[in-house]
C-alpha positions in Angstrom: 92.2 -293.5 -114.3 88.4 -293.0 -114.4 86.3 -294.3 -111.5 83.9 -295.6 -114.2 84.0 -299.2 -115.2 86.8 -299.9 -117.7 86.0 -301.5 -121.1 87.2 -305.1 -121.5 88.3 -307.1 -124.6 88.8 -310.8 -125.1 92.3 -311.4 -126.3 95.2 -309.1 -127.0 94.0 -307.7 -130.3 92.4 -304.6 -131.9 89.9 -307.0 -133.5 88.3 -307.8 -130.2 84.8 -306.4 -129.8 83.9 -304.3 -126.8 80.2 -305.1 -127.1 79.2 -308.8 -127.0 75.8 -309.8 -128.5 73.6 -312.4 -126.8 70.3 -314.0 -127.4 71.1 -314.9 -131.0 68.7 -316.9 -133.2 69.9 -319.9 -135.3 70.1 -318.7 -138.9 72.6 -319.7 -141.6 74.1 -317.1 -143.8 75.6 -319.1 -146.7 75.9 -319.1 -150.5 72.1 -319.2 -150.8 71.5 -315.9 -149.0 70.9 -312.8 -151.1 73.3 -310.2 -149.7 72.4 -307.9 -152.6 68.7 -307.3 -152.9 67.5 -308.1 -156.4 63.9 -308.8 -155.9 61.8 -305.8 -157.1 59.3 -306.3 -154.3 62.0 -306.5 -151.6 63.7 -303.5 -153.0 60.5 -301.5 -153.1 59.7 -302.2 -149.4 63.3 -301.4 -148.5 63.0 -298.0 -150.1 59.7 -297.3 -148.3 61.2 -298.4 -145.0 64.3 -296.2 -145.6 62.2 -293.2 -146.5 60.7 -293.1 -143.1 63.8 -294.4 -141.2 66.0 -291.6 -142.6 63.9 -289.0 -140.7 64.1 -291.0 -137.5 67.9 -291.3 -138.0 68.2 -287.6 -138.3 66.3 -287.0 -135.1 68.4 -289.6 -133.2 71.7 -288.3 -134.6 70.9 -284.8 -133.6 69.5 -285.3 -130.1 71.7 -288.3 -129.0 74.9 -287.2 -130.6 74.5 -283.5 -131.6 75.8 -284.6 -135.0 77.4 -282.0 -137.3 78.4 -283.0 -140.8 81.3 -281.2 -142.5 82.2 -281.5 -146.2 78.8 -282.1 -147.7 79.9 -280.4 -150.9 82.4 -283.3 -151.5 79.6 -285.8 -151.5 77.4 -283.5 -153.7 80.1 -283.3 -156.3 80.6 -287.0 -156.3 76.9 -287.6 -156.7 76.9 -285.5 -159.9 79.4 -287.9 -161.4 76.9 -290.8 -160.7 79.8 -293.0 -159.8 79.7 -295.8 -157.2 82.0 -295.4 -154.2 83.2 -297.2 -151.2 82.7 -295.3 -147.9 85.1 -296.1 -145.1 84.6 -294.7 -141.5 86.1 -295.2 -138.1 83.8 -297.4 -136.0 83.4 -295.5 -132.7 79.6 -295.4 -132.1 76.8 -298.0 -132.0 74.8 -296.0 -134.6 77.6 -294.5 -136.6 76.4 -296.4 -139.8 73.3 -294.2 -139.6 75.5 -291.1 -140.1 76.7 -292.3 -143.5 73.3 -293.7 -144.7 71.6 -290.3 -144.0 74.2 -288.5 -146.2 73.8 -290.8 -149.2 70.0 -291.3 -149.3 68.2 -291.7 -151.7 71.1 -293.7 -153.1 71.1 -297.2 -151.7 74.0 -297.8 -149.3 74.8 -301.3 -148.2 76.4 -301.7 -144.8 78.2 -305.0 -144.1 78.3 -306.0 -140.4 79.6 -308.9 -138.4 77.3 -312.0 -138.6 76.2 -312.0 -134.9 74.6 -308.6 -135.4 72.3 -310.2 -137.9 71.2 -312.9 -135.5 69.5 -310.7 -133.0 65.8 -311.7 -132.8 63.4 -309.3 -134.6 66.1 -306.6 -134.9 67.8 -308.6 -137.7 64.7 -308.0 -139.9 64.8 -304.3 -139.4 68.5 -304.2 -140.2 67.9 -306.2 -143.4 65.2 -303.7 -144.5 67.8 -301.0 -143.9 70.3 -302.7 -146.3 72.6 -304.0 -143.6 74.0 -307.3 -144.6 76.0 -310.0 -142.6 79.6 -310.8 -143.3 79.3 -314.6 -143.1 81.5 -317.0 -141.2 80.6 -319.7 -143.7 83.3 -320.0 -146.4 80.9 -320.5 -149.3 78.8 -317.7 -147.9 81.8 -315.4 -147.9 82.5 -316.1 -151.5 78.9 -315.2 -152.4 79.1 -312.1 -150.1 82.2 -310.8 -152.0 80.5 -311.5 -155.4 77.4 -309.6 -154.3 79.4 -306.6 -153.0 81.2 -306.3 -156.3 77.8 -306.5 -158.1 76.5 -303.7 -155.8 79.3 -301.4 -157.0 78.9 -302.4 -160.6 75.2 -301.3 -160.3 76.0 -297.9 -158.9 75.3 -298.6 -155.2 77.6 -297.4 -152.4 79.0 -299.7 -149.8 80.0 -298.7 -146.3 82.8 -300.5 -144.5 84.4 -300.0 -141.1 88.0 -301.1 -141.9 89.0 -301.1 -138.3 86.9 -304.2 -138.1 85.5 -304.0 -134.6 83.3 -301.4 -132.7 85.0 -299.5 -129.9 82.3 -297.1 -128.7 83.3 -293.6 -127.8 86.9 -294.2 -128.8 88.6 -291.0 -130.1 91.6 -292.4 -132.0 92.0 -294.1 -135.4 93.0 -297.8 -135.2 94.7 -299.9 -137.8 92.9 -300.9 -141.0 92.1 -304.2 -142.7 92.4 -304.4 -146.5 88.9 -305.8 -147.4 87.2 -302.5 -148.2 90.1 -301.3 -150.3 90.1 -304.6 -152.3 86.5 -304.0 -153.2 87.4 -300.4 -154.3 90.2 -301.6 -156.5 88.2 -304.5 -158.0 85.2 -302.2 -158.6 87.3 -299.3 -159.9 85.5 -297.2 -157.3 86.9 -294.3 -155.3 87.2 -294.5 -151.5 85.2 -291.8 -149.7 86.6 -291.3 -146.1 84.2 -290.4 -143.3 86.0 -289.2 -140.2 84.0 -289.3 -137.0 85.5 -287.3 -134.1 84.2 -285.8 -130.8 83.8 -282.3 -129.4 83.0 -281.0 -126.0 79.4 -280.1 -124.9 78.8 -276.4 -124.6 75.7 -274.3 -123.8 72.4 -276.2 -123.5 74.1 -279.4 -124.6 75.6 -279.7 -121.2 72.2 -280.2 -119.7 71.4 -283.1 -122.0 74.3 -285.5 -121.2 77.9 -285.9 -120.3 79.4 -287.7 -123.3 80.9 -285.6 -126.1 79.1 -284.6 -129.2 80.0 -286.1 -132.6 81.2 -284.5 -135.8 81.5 -286.4 -139.1 83.8 -284.9 -141.7 83.6 -286.1 -145.3 87.0 -286.0 -147.0 87.7 -285.8 -150.8 87.6 -289.1 -152.6 90.8 -291.2 -152.9 91.5 -293.2 -156.0 93.7 -296.2 -156.3 96.9 -296.1 -158.3 96.3 -298.0 -161.6 100.0 -298.2 -162.3 100.6 -300.5 -159.4 100.0 -304.3 -159.2 96.7 -305.2 -157.6 98.1 -306.1 -154.2 100.3 -303.0 -154.0 97.4 -300.8 -155.2 95.2 -302.1 -152.4 97.9 -301.5 -149.7 98.7 -298.1 -151.1 95.1 -297.1 -151.2 94.6 -298.3 -147.6 97.7 -296.5 -146.3 96.8 -293.2 -148.0 93.3 -293.4 -146.7 94.4 -294.1 -143.2 96.9 -291.3 -143.3 94.3 -288.8 -144.5 91.8 -289.8 -141.9 94.3 -289.9 -139.0 95.5 -286.4 -139.9 91.9 -285.1 -139.4 91.0 -287.2 -136.3 94.2 -286.4 -134.5 93.4 -282.7 -134.7 90.4 -283.4 -132.4 91.9 -285.5 -129.6 89.5 -287.2 -127.2 90.8 -289.6 -124.5 88.2 -291.9 -123.1 89.6 -293.1 -119.7 87.6 -296.3 -120.0 90.1 -297.5 -122.6 93.2 -296.8 -120.4 93.8 -300.5 -119.6 93.2 -301.6 -123.2 95.5 -299.1 -124.6 98.2 -299.9 -122.1 97.9 -303.6 -122.9 97.9 -303.2 -126.7 100.1 -300.1 -127.3 102.1 -299.5 -124.1 103.2 -295.8 -124.0 102.8 -295.2 -127.7 99.2 -293.9 -127.3 100.2 -291.4 -124.7 103.0 -290.1 -126.9 100.7 -289.8 -129.9 98.0 -288.0 -127.8 100.6 -285.5 -126.5 101.9 -284.8 -130.0 98.3 -284.3 -131.3 97.5 -281.9 -128.4 100.8 -280.0 -128.9 100.1 -279.7 -132.6 96.6 -278.3 -131.9 98.0 -275.8 -129.4 100.6 -274.7 -132.0 97.9 -274.1 -134.5 95.9 -272.1 -132.0 99.0 -270.1 -131.1 99.8 -269.4 -134.8 96.2 -268.4 -135.4 96.4 -266.0 -132.4 99.7 -264.6 -133.7 98.3 -264.0 -137.1 95.2 -262.2 -135.7 97.5 -260.1 -133.5 99.7 -259.1 -136.4 96.7 -258.3 -138.5 95.3 -256.0 -135.8 98.7 -254.2 -135.4 98.9 -253.7 -139.2 95.3 -252.3 -139.2 96.2 -249.8 -136.4 99.3 -248.6 -138.4 
């Protein structure tokens, strides 16, 4: 176990947050709140803000995370179709929402977040200008939130969800999904666009700039819901297929953060260790097969 301080969660659940927000202002997010910006003036200022913010995000993403983006062509092809889509990503970094927003700009991408995030003094105004919206605890507010999200998709916007639910910073494995994002995709007849974030070791000059691993975000092909299934089954099927596709990619780039050792033991027992060993073994087999292929090719060339 690492000598570094272990992460802690409240309660025996994946839904528990690692980071706990303090110093919150008293503000009510209810049915009167505009989760979807419709005011032309507010939309104009939001666009201006995002135009400058995107360049700042790119600098932060590169120097803080060494971000590499794989699969840009997938997004480019989807843009040509001018169709709305629901982005889903694993939630493993504080600023991982910036990764997705940078790829979709100038298209407006709304990012729902937990309500406490939108109660941080001053910061909440910056987040709102960046199209980040709260998921309200208020029941009437939640109904309005869902209505506005559906309207976003109907008007060609994209919406980013983190279906794992909670932020586990620097966690290198995919957790279980909640169905909310996939319900919006089915209701809005929109494809799901999976964004896989995984980590890689620092090499070269990057070793001088920090200890934590660098980040790669891989954009997978869009996944469509099965229209022949009843709605509930279609949602679950879409969620399961998306999870399987993302897990397959993320498991090929295993990263064990020792700070999560106690949490994993408490929640999963020995299952995580077994899964990690299998992923490492699979990666080694791929490397061995690749080496064998290269060797065979060389021998054939000599002959």
